[in-house]
N, C-alpha and C positions, 0 to 999 in steps of 0.2 A: 426550442427545437430539439429537446433531449431525445426524442424518438428517431430523429432523422440524422443519419450519419453525415458528418462533415468531412469532405475529402478535398485535396488540393490538386488540380489538374497539372500543375507544374511538377508534381512528383512523377507523373506519367511521362512528361516531356523532358525531364531533366537529363536523361541518359544514364541515370543511376539504376542499375538492374534491380537492386533490392527495393528501392522506392517504387519502381514501376510494378513489380510483382505485388507489393502490398496494396498499391492503388487498385489494381485489377481485382484483387481478392476482395477488398472492401466494397468496391462498386458492385461486383457480382452478388455478394452476400446481401447487400442492401436491396438490390433489385429482385432477388429471390424471396425476400421476406416482406418488405413493405412497399417496394416499387418507387421510392423517392430517395434522393440524396440532395445535400446542399454542397455546391461546388465553389471553392475558392480558386484563385489563380486562373480564372477562365479566359482572361485576355480581352474581355469586352470592356472598352474604356468607360470609366465612370462618367467622364465629362460628356461622352456621346449619349449615354443613357439619360443624364440629367437634361441635356439640351433637347433631346427628342421628347422626353416627358413634358417639358414646357410647351412644346408645339402641340402635343396631343391635347393638353388642357385647352389651348387656344382653339384647336379645331372643334372640340365638342362644345365650346362656348358660342360657336357661330349660331345664327338663327336656324331654326329647323328647316325653313324653306331653302336656305343655302345648302345645308347638308343633304337634303333630299335630291338636289341636283346630281349628287354622286351615288345615288342608289340605283343600280342597274339590275332589274329582275333577272335577266338572262344569265348573269354571272353567279347566281345562287349564293350570294354572300361571299364569294371567293376573291372578289376585288372590290375596292371602294367601300362605300358606307352601307351599313345595315341598321335600320331604324329600331327604336326601342320596342321590345316585345315580339320580335320576329322569330327568335331562336328559342327552342325548348330542349330539355333533355329527352332522350328517346322514349323513356317510360312515363314522362310527365304530360299532363294536360294543361299545365300552367306555364306560360312563357317566362323566361328569365327576365330579371329586371335590369336590362342592359342594352346599350347600343354599341356598335363597334365599327372599326375600319380595318380592312385587310390589304396587305401588300403581298403580292405573289412573286414568283421567280422572275428574275431578269435574265432572259436567255440571250446571250450575246455571241455564241460561237457555234450554233447549229440551228437548223430550221426544225421546229416542232409544231404539232397541230395547234392551231389557234383556239380550238375548243377546249384544249387542256391548259393552254397557256395564254389566256386573254391579256391584253395590255393592262398595265397598272394605270390607275387614274391619277392625274396631277391635280393637286389642291391649289387652285389659282390664288386663293386668298392668303396662302402661307408658302411663299416661294421656296423656303428651305425644308419644308415638310418631307417632300419626296427624296431629296438629296440625303438628308440625315436618316430617313427611314431605310433607304437602300444601304447606307453604310452600316446601320445596325443589323439589317438582314444578313449582310455578308459576314459580319462579326459573329453572329449566332451560328451561321453555317460552318465556319471554321471550328468554333468550339464544339459544336455538335459532331463534326467529323472526327475530331480527336476522341470524343467519348464513345462513338460507335466503334472505333478501332479497339479501344479498351474492352468494349463489350464482346467484340469478336475474339479477342484474346481469352476472355473468360469462358466463352462458349467452345473454345478450342477449335475454331475454324480459321481459315486464312485471314490474316490481319486486315487486309484491304478488301474483305468480302463486300462491305457496304459501299466502298469508294465509287465505283462506276454506277451503282444503283441510286446514289443520292446526288450525283452530278446532274445539275439542272433538274433536280427533283421538284415535286409540287409543294414544297414547303411554304408555309404561310406565317407572316408576321402580323399578329392581331393586336390592335390597340383597343382596349375596352374601357367604357365609361359606365359606371353604376351611378345614376343620378341620385340626388337626395330623395328620400321617401316622403311623399306628401300625403298619402292616404294609407289606411290600414291595409297592408298587403294580403293577398290571398294565400300567400305562402311566406314562411319565415326565412326563405332562401333567396338570395340575389341570383345565384346560379345553382339550379338543382343538382343533386348528386349525379355524377356521370363518370365515364372513363374517356380519355382522349382517343382519337381515331388513329393517330400517326405512329411513327416509330418511337421517338422521344420528344418530350416537350421541355423547352428551356424557358424559365420564367425569372425575370428580374424582379426585385422587391416591389410589391404593390405599394400604393400610396396610403393604404390603410389595412388594418387587420381584416380577417374574414375567411381566409383559405383554411379548410380543414380536410384531413384525410381520414378514411375509415380503416381502422386496424383489423387484423385477422380475427380478433375476438369481439368485433362489433362496436368498438369505441371510436367516437369522433375526436380527433386530436388536432389542435391548432398547428399550423405550419406557417412560418414566416422566415424569409431569408434574412440573415444577419448582414451587417455592413460589408460590402464587397463580395457578397455571395449571390449565386443564382440557385434556384431550385430546379432540379431536373428529374422528371418522372417518366416511367415506361408508358407507352401507349398501346392500344389494342393490336396494332399491326405487329409490333415486336413481340407481344405476348403470343399472338397467333403463330408467328414465325418460329418461336421457341417452344411451341406446344405447351404453353403455360409454365415453363421453367422460370421465366422472368415475369413479374406480376404487374399488370396494369391496374393500379389501385384506384378505387372509387374515391372521388373527392368532390367538394362543393364550396360555394362561397356563401356564408351566412350573412343575414342582415345585421347591422350594428345595433347596439342598445338604443332604445327609444330616444335617449338624450342626444344621440349622434345621428338621428335620422336626417338632419339638415346637411350632413357632410357628403361630399363626392368621394367616390373611390375609382382609381384608375389602375390598370395593370397592363403589362405588355408581355404576353406569351409568344414564343416562337414554336410553331408546330412543325417539326422536321419530318417531312414526307419523302419517300423515294419516288422514282419515276413511275408512271402509271403501269408500265409493262412488267414491273418487278413481281415475281411470284411470291405469294405469302404461304406457300405450301411449307409445312413444318420441316425444319432441319432434321436430317436423318439421325444425327447424334443427340437429338432431344426426344427421340422416341425409343422406348424400351418396354420390357415386360411390365415394369411398375408404372410406366407413364405412356400408355398406348396412344396412338394418334387420335387427336380430338377434333380436328378440323378438316373440311373438304377443301380442295384446291380453289384458289381465287387469286386474281391479280390485285395489286394495290389500287389501281384505277377503278376496278369493279367494286372493291370494298369501300372506297371513298364515296363513290356514287350511291351505294346502298345506304351508307350512314348519313349522307347529306339529306336524303329523302326522309330518314327516320327522325331527324332533328328539325325538319320543317323548312330547310333552306332551299330545297329543290323539289319540284313537283313531278 
């Protein structure tokens, strides 16, 4: 991970002004250049990650007819199960080689539109799946909130700018299974090159290699979290909000070498989204003579809807 800056979130939270300033500077520089960082000291318990990974493997090992009971077309892949080959990158004609499960926001302190916040589905076969999934979701939310405060510091806007905007946001915890490859694939890519839709994505270490990012000079570089680290990258919403000051980097998941085609790959990204009504209109202090305004106004909900249609999850 030599290209990816490693930072420790505890430096930001320590109360030490010098460490805090250095953390903000390192985070911002990384997001201006390659859009990815590796974060230590993130506060997400290793035991929780390990226990949930075990349940994820058990879920995807269930018979297909069982998993299909949890695929609800009207949810457009935002809750429950999405079967193999349903999702594709927006520019691709070939579907990704994956199936996945999505957990959405648990709204417990206000009434929000059911069309934006459908109920999470309960996995009857694995009683602890939803409980641990919810715990992991909430842990990711806390870590993501700290990182967004640091991003606000770097952008020189009010530190809690994102606070109310991500409270009960449309964030998604996705568990992904890339099954063994049994036939010559149409593409050498398990997940075609793409950029994430959301503000930031927090990713715990995958069960196998394969994640790559595209550098500014057009080189594909392997990315893998070290022990105790998560990888956190900028999404398109944050890039749009900052008028391209912070970079949403293209990335992909490549197929393993032929001798490892028989292996499974699992990963658990957390896509941190704001509330649907948040405006993604570019921040005033990210617009200047050298960086004129690039985007027309749109809300986060409108943008999400547009992108879900592009990737084939919504008609």
